[in-house]
KOLDO-444616 format. One line per field, with one value per residue (C-alpha): x, y, z; residue number from 1; residue in three letters. Coordinates in Angstrom, 2 decimals. Layout:
<rs>
X = (X; ...)
Y = (Y; ...)
Z = (Z; ...)
nr = (NUM; ...)
rest = (ALA; ...)
</rs>
This chain:
<rs>
X = (166.05; 165.05; 161.90; 160.43; 161.17; 159.46; 156.43; 156.18; 156.21; 153.59; 151.39; 151.62; 150.81; 147.90; 146.47; 147.01; 145.31; 142.74; 141.55; 140.81; 138.27; 136.09; 132.58; 131.42; 127.87; 126.58; 126.20; 122.65; 121.15; 122.12; 120.25; 120.74; 122.85; 121.10; 123.03; 120.38; 121.35; 120.50; 117.06; 117.33; 114.64; 114.09; 110.98; 108.79; 108.90; 106.34; 104.58; 102.08; 98.89; 100.46; 103.75; 105.68; 109.23; 110.60; 113.93; 116.93; 118.09; 115.06; 114.23; 110.99; 109.42; 106.21; 103.75; 104.04; 100.94; 98.29; 95.65; 97.79; 96.13; 97.23; 99.68; 100.42; 104.06; 106.45; 109.17; 111.85; 114.64; 117.27; 119.50; 116.77; 114.58; 111.50; 108.70; 106.15; 103.25; 101.41; 97.99; 96.17; 92.55; 90.45; 87.36; 84.21; 81.60; 81.26; 79.98; 83.17; 85.29; 83.43; 84.21; 87.90; 87.98; 86.10; 88.51; 91.47; 89.95; 89.34; 92.95; 94.24; 91.80; 93.12; 96.18; 94.10; 94.85; 98.52; 98.44; 98.92; 97.44; 96.27; 96.24; 94.72; 95.05; 93.03; 94.92; 95.19; 98.31; 100.02; 98.20; 94.76; 94.29; 92.77; 95.08; 94.36; 97.56; 97.54; 100.36; 100.14; 102.11; 102.95; 104.30; 102.37; 103.42; 102.65; 103.52; 102.50; 99.69; 98.00; 95.24; 95.09; 92.40; 91.12; 87.58; 86.56; 88.94; 91.91; 92.58; 95.90; 96.76; 100.20; 101.47; 104.91; 106.23; 109.59; 110.81; 112.44; 111.60; 113.23; 110.95; 109.46; 111.20; 114.52; 113.23; 112.20; 114.94; 114.10; 110.37; 110.96; 113.18; 110.50; 107.78; 109.72; 110.09; 106.40; 105.37; 107.52; 105.63; 102.31; 103.35; 104.74; 101.94; 100.28; 97.65; 98.19; 94.53)
Y = (78.85; 75.42; 75.34; 78.41; 76.87; 73.68; 75.65; 77.44; 74.15; 72.64; 75.74; 75.63; 71.89; 72.40; 75.18; 73.16; 69.99; 71.81; 73.83; 70.69; 69.47; 72.55; 72.05; 74.51; 75.62; 76.35; 80.00; 81.34; 82.03; 85.42; 87.90; 88.14; 90.99; 92.70; 94.97; 97.05; 98.98; 102.61; 103.16; 103.53; 102.94; 101.99; 102.19; 99.17; 97.74; 99.09; 95.73; 96.13; 98.23; 100.17; 101.92; 102.52; 102.70; 99.74; 99.04; 98.53; 95.94; 93.75; 91.30; 91.57; 88.10; 86.70; 85.56; 81.80; 81.21; 78.73; 81.45; 83.99; 86.46; 88.57; 91.28; 89.84; 90.17; 89.54; 91.94; 89.77; 91.07; 88.29; 89.83; 89.92; 87.12; 89.32; 89.33; 91.96; 90.23; 92.60; 91.69; 93.82; 93.66; 95.71; 97.27; 97.12; 98.08; 99.41; 95.99; 94.36; 97.00; 96.25; 92.52; 93.26; 95.46; 92.85; 90.11; 92.28; 93.01; 89.28; 88.43; 91.02; 89.88; 86.29; 87.54; 88.41; 85.01; 85.88; 89.67; 91.95; 94.83; 95.72; 99.39; 100.61; 104.04; 105.34; 107.97; 109.73; 109.34; 112.35; 111.47; 111.30; 107.54; 106.05; 103.74; 101.61; 100.72; 98.01; 97.44; 94.13; 93.63; 90.25; 86.95; 87.12; 86.04; 89.44; 92.57; 95.23; 95.22; 97.78; 98.29; 101.15; 102.11; 104.92; 103.69; 103.33; 101.19; 99.84; 97.98; 96.80; 94.90; 94.36; 92.26; 91.90; 88.45; 87.29; 83.83; 83.14; 81.67; 84.55; 86.25; 89.57; 91.47; 90.41; 91.46; 94.92; 96.80; 94.90; 95.49; 99.25; 99.21; 97.41; 99.82; 102.72; 100.85; 99.91; 103.48; 104.56; 102.07; 103.47; 107.10; 106.56; 104.31; 105.41; 103.59; 103.41; 103.53)
Z = (141.84; 140.79; 142.96; 141.21; 137.80; 138.94; 140.18; 136.86; 134.92; 137.26; 136.89; 133.08; 133.03; 135.41; 133.26; 130.09; 131.33; 133.42; 130.45; 128.45; 130.97; 131.07; 129.70; 127.06; 126.52; 123.03; 122.17; 122.06; 118.66; 117.33; 115.21; 111.49; 110.29; 107.43; 105.16; 103.44; 100.31; 99.67; 98.15; 94.38; 91.78; 88.14; 85.98; 85.36; 81.81; 79.37; 78.85; 81.72; 81.98; 84.85; 85.55; 88.75; 90.00; 91.94; 93.63; 91.38; 93.96; 93.24; 90.47; 88.53; 88.15; 86.73; 89.39; 89.95; 92.08; 90.98; 90.70; 88.88; 86.61; 83.70; 84.68; 88.14; 89.13; 91.99; 93.01; 94.61; 96.85; 96.84; 99.51; 102.17; 100.77; 100.45; 97.87; 97.05; 95.29; 92.96; 91.56; 89.02; 87.90; 85.54; 87.06; 84.91; 87.50; 91.02; 92.10; 90.83; 92.60; 95.85; 95.40; 94.88; 97.99; 100.05; 98.92; 99.90; 103.29; 103.83; 102.93; 105.39; 108.10; 107.89; 109.77; 112.86; 114.38; 114.94; 114.67; 117.66; 115.71; 112.22; 111.39; 108.15; 106.63; 103.70; 101.75; 98.39; 96.29; 94.67; 91.43; 93.13; 93.49; 96.63; 98.58; 101.62; 103.46; 106.14; 108.61; 110.45; 113.67; 115.15; 113.90; 110.64; 107.14; 105.58; 107.51; 104.97; 102.40; 100.20; 97.67; 95.23; 92.75; 90.59; 91.47; 87.82; 85.71; 87.66; 90.89; 92.34; 95.48; 96.95; 99.84; 101.41; 102.33; 103.68; 102.71; 106.05; 109.45; 111.32; 113.83; 112.79; 115.59; 114.04; 110.62; 111.82; 109.90; 106.69; 107.19; 107.56; 104.48; 102.47; 103.65; 102.11; 98.81; 98.74; 99.50; 96.56; 94.36; 95.57; 95.07; 91.56; 90.26; 87.02; 84.97; 81.23; 80.18)
nr = (1; 2; 3; 4; 5; 6; 7; 8; 9; 10; 11; 12; 13; 14; 15; 16; 17; 18; 19; 20; 21; 22; 23; 24; 25; 26; 27; 28; 29; 30; 31; 32; 33; 34; 35; 36; 37; 38; 39; 40; 41; 42; 43; 44; 45; 46; 47; 48; 49; 50; 51; 52; 53; 54; 55; 56; 57; 58; 59; 60; 61; 62; 63; 64; 65; 66; 67; 68; 69; 70; 71; 72; 73; 74; 75; 76; 77; 78; 79; 80; 81; 82; 83; 84; 85; 86; 87; 88; 89; 90; 91; 92; 93; 94; 95; 96; 97; 98; 99; 100; 101; 102; 103; 104; 105; 106; 107; 108; 109; 110; 111; 112; 113; 114; 115; 116; 117; 118; 119; 120; 121; 122; 123; 124; 125; 126; 127; 128; 129; 130; 131; 132; 133; 134; 135; 136; 137; 138; 139; 140; 141; 142; 143; 144; 145; 146; 147; 148; 149; 150; 151; 152; 153; 154; 155; 156; 157; 158; 159; 160; 161; 162; 163; 164; 165; 166; 167; 168; 169; 170; 171; 172; 173; 174; 175; 176; 177; 178; 179; 180; 181; 182; 183; 184; 185; 186; 187; 188; 189; 190; 191; 192; 193)
rest = (UNK; UNK; UNK; UNK; UNK; UNK; UNK; UNK; UNK; UNK; UNK; UNK; UNK; UNK; UNK; UNK; UNK; UNK; UNK; UNK; UNK; UNK; UNK; UNK; UNK; UNK; UNK; UNK; UNK; UNK; UNK; UNK; UNK; UNK; UNK; UNK; UNK; UNK; UNK; UNK; UNK; UNK; UNK; UNK; UNK; UNK; UNK; UNK; UNK; UNK; UNK; UNK; UNK; UNK; UNK; UNK; UNK; UNK; UNK; UNK; UNK; UNK; UNK; UNK; UNK; UNK; UNK; UNK; UNK; UNK; UNK; UNK; UNK; UNK; UNK; UNK; UNK; UNK; UNK; UNK; UNK; UNK; UNK; UNK; UNK; UNK; UNK; UNK; UNK; UNK; UNK; UNK; UNK; UNK; UNK; UNK; UNK; UNK; UNK; UNK; UNK; UNK; UNK; UNK; UNK; UNK; UNK; UNK; UNK; UNK; UNK; UNK; UNK; UNK; UNK; UNK; UNK; UNK; UNK; UNK; UNK; UNK; UNK; UNK; UNK; UNK; UNK; UNK; UNK; UNK; UNK; UNK; UNK; UNK; UNK; UNK; UNK; UNK; UNK; UNK; UNK; UNK; UNK; UNK; UNK; UNK; UNK; UNK; UNK; UNK; UNK; UNK; UNK; UNK; UNK; UNK; UNK; UNK; UNK; UNK; UNK; UNK; UNK; UNK; UNK; UNK; UNK; UNK; UNK; UNK; UNK; UNK; UNK; UNK; UNK; UNK; UNK; UNK; UNK; UNK; UNK; UNK; UNK; UNK; UNK; UNK; UNK; UNK; UNK; UNK; UNK; UNK; UNK)
</rs>
C-alpha cells in the first residue's frame, strides 16, 4: 500500500511544480460592455430659441469650442462618453442659408478620407421642417450628422462624437442607441420665433 501512497505524493508534487513553469500568454483585448439605458426624454430649457426633447440620461452643457456661437450647446452622455454638438444660426436670406448648408456639407465631406460610405437622406419632420441626415460608416470621428431648417428663419446642425479610441465596430450598439436619441431630437424640434 505504501507504493501507491508514494506515487500519489510524487504525482501531486509533479503537478504542483510543473504548473509553476508553464508560460502564460496575455489575453487578447476584449470588447467594451455597454449597458445602455432605456430611452427617456426631457424638454430643453426655455432659454434657447428652439425647443426639443433630449435624453434624461444626458447632461446639457454650453458649447466649449473656440468658434462657439450664441445658442450652441452640447448634449453629453457620460455613461457612453458621447457628445451631440448642436449649432444654431438665424437665417436672414436665402444666400446665407445656402452658405450654412454648404458649410455643413463640407464638414460632412471631410470624413471621406476614412469613411467606407456616407449616406444622406433628405426628409420632412412631423412639423414640416426639412432635415438632411448623414450616416457615415468607417473609422470616422463623427458617425451621424444632421441639418434641419425651416428655410426662412432658422438653421440647426448636429453631429455625434464619441470621446473614446474604441473602434466603431465595437461602438455599434452605442451608435444605434444615439441615432434613436438624435432622431427624437429632430422629430421634436420646434422653433420659438
